C-alpha positions, -999 to +999 in steps of 0.1 A: +001-001+002+016+035-011+011+067+004+011+098-017+040+119-007+018+150-015-009+140+008+012+133+036+011+171+053-028+172+053-027+135+067-004+144+097-023+180+100-057+158+107-041+136+139-052+149+172-027+173+188-009+164+216+011+184+241+044+179+241+055+165+277+019+172+286+007+138+315-015+115+306-053+116+320-083+091+327-110+098+301-134+100+332-127+109+364-152+087+379-130+057+378-110+068+404-143+066+428-138+025+436-103+030+443-112+059+469-144+042+485-122+010+489-092+025+506-115+048+528-140+020+538-109-003+545-082+019+553-089+055+563-119+046+586-104+020+606-072+042+615-097+070+623-118+046+647-082+035+660-069+064+665-104+079+684-103+048+705-069+056+718-083+090+728-117+082+740-115+050+758-118+045+796-097+068+820-090+090+787-123+106+791-115+119+831-077+120+828-071+135+790-071+123+759-035+114+760-037+094+791-028+062+768+000+076+755+017+090+786+012+059+802+032+042+772+062+067+771+060+077+808+061+043+826+095+024+830+080-008+822+066+001+790+097+021+781+119-016+784+094-029+760+098+000+734+133-007+739+130-045+736+110-040+704+137-017+690+164-040+697+147-070+681+142-048+651+177-035+646+194-069+653+170-091+629+176-065+605+214-064+608+215-103+608+196-102+580+216-077+559+249-097+570+232-128+554+214-114+529+239-093+510+261-121+500+231-143+484+223-111+468+254-105+452+260-144+441+224-145+424+232-113+402+267-123+395+273-158+395+244-176+399+233-177+358+208-201+352+201-215+391+192-177+395+152-189+396+160-219+418+178-196+443+149-170+446+124-205+446+138-214+476+143-179+489+103-169+487+092-205+493+092-196+533+066-168+525+043-197+512+037-216+543+020-203+573+040-183+598+023-206+625+036-241+604+069-220+602+071-215+638+060-246+648+086-264+632+113-246+645+100-260+677+101-291+666+136-285+653+149-267+686+131-288+712+153-306+741+155-344+715+152-322+685+176-326+654+195-296+662+197-301+701+209-335+694+237-328+668+252-299+689+255-324+717+268-351+694+296-323+687+303-314+722+290-278+717+260-280+747+270-304+778+234-317+780+202-319+757+180-289+766+150-270+744+165-240+725+131-233+716+125-216+749+161-193+748+154-158+730+179-167+701+150-191+685+132-155+684+161-145+659+166-173+644+128-177+634+127-141+623+156-140+601+146-174+580+117-154+569+130-121+567+158-125+547+141-130+515+130-092+519+165-082+522+179-103+491+149-093+469+155-058+477+195-054+471+194-075+440+170-057+423+193-027+427+227-046+420+214-056+387+214-022+375+248-016+388+272-020+356+295-047+358+322-028+339+325-005+368+338-033+386+360-045+359+377-010+357+382-008+392+405-041+391+420-034+358+432+001+377+447-023+409+419-024+433+417-055+451+383-073+455+375-059+487+387-021+474+366-028+446+334-038+469+337-010+493+342+017+469+321+004+441+291-021+441+283-011+479+281+025+472+260+019+444+237-005+458+230+016+490+195+024+479+184-012+480+205-018+513+182+008+530+150-006+511+158-040+527+166-024+559+133-005+563+115-037+551+127-058+577+124-035+603+088-025+601+079-061+593+098-073+628+082-048+649+048-060+635+057-098+644+042-108+677+036-145+666+072-155+667+074-142+703+044-156+712+056-190+705+091-191+707+116-174+733+098-187+765+081-153+769+115-141+775+115-118+747+085-092+747+080-068+720+051-040+716+031-060+688+031-092+717+021-068+740-008-055+719-018-090+712-022-095+749-043-062+754-068-073+731-073-107+741-063-108+778-064-073+792-095-063+772-079-028+773-085-018+738-081+020+740-043+014+749-036-015+726-049+010+703-025+039+713+003+009+709-006+003+677-004+039+664+030+044+678+041+013+657+022+030+631+040+064+636+075+043+638+065+029+603+052+062+588+091+078+601+107+047+587+092+052+550+099+093+554+136+084+560+137+060+532+120+086+508+150+112+518+173+088+513+161+081+477+158+123+469+194+124+481+207+097+457+187+112+430+158+089+427+118+096+429+103+072+448 
């Protein structure tokens, strides 16, 4: 099919004009109504009800609207719970980073065709119920479990003991499920790092460690930051691991919220603690956005 050259300008002029660089728009703004209704019904209304419950329940009517927050931040016992919550989050995040970065680097640089297998092994724990995973660790770390008996046979422990009631079991179970978030966050950024930069560094005389700390690590910091924030936020919201492992020796704010709702029936105080965890999560997201802006990336 041929086109007449003389008719081409007229055909082009008949095309609808489009502003250069203009933003795309939805055909109808009413298409956003279902999304707004969904967000309002399932997010905005529950959050507003939770905030109201923390301000207008129980003693808050007579002692002031912020009585629950004052109790949470001013009492020494709850201050210790807050410290324990942040300590567990920081340790779990650090362990996930130390274990996850080498795996992410291997996936991107050396795994090749085995990359898909490694990804499947990483996300496989996420496909299992958290209750089943936690009880699985209870079986492995029991007094006569395989891990305990193996450590006893190697002479690392004097006698078989119930490792599931040790605080270390909490960190083992948390890292088991949180490492995939770290690995996937870092590997997604490492894939964007040009291998030629690392090769050029070695050609210029830098060793493997110098290349890693001067080239690879700085260029992957946004992935590290994303992974750390994800792991930290998810850790702060986990309570089943602390409930079923550790022998009650690790008490975090999320576990205390569960106890306040189901045992003490103090919904106002539990709502205040939930709002505090929400504030921490939003603060972490704000730090991530600020970090990405400093890196020249628009979140």
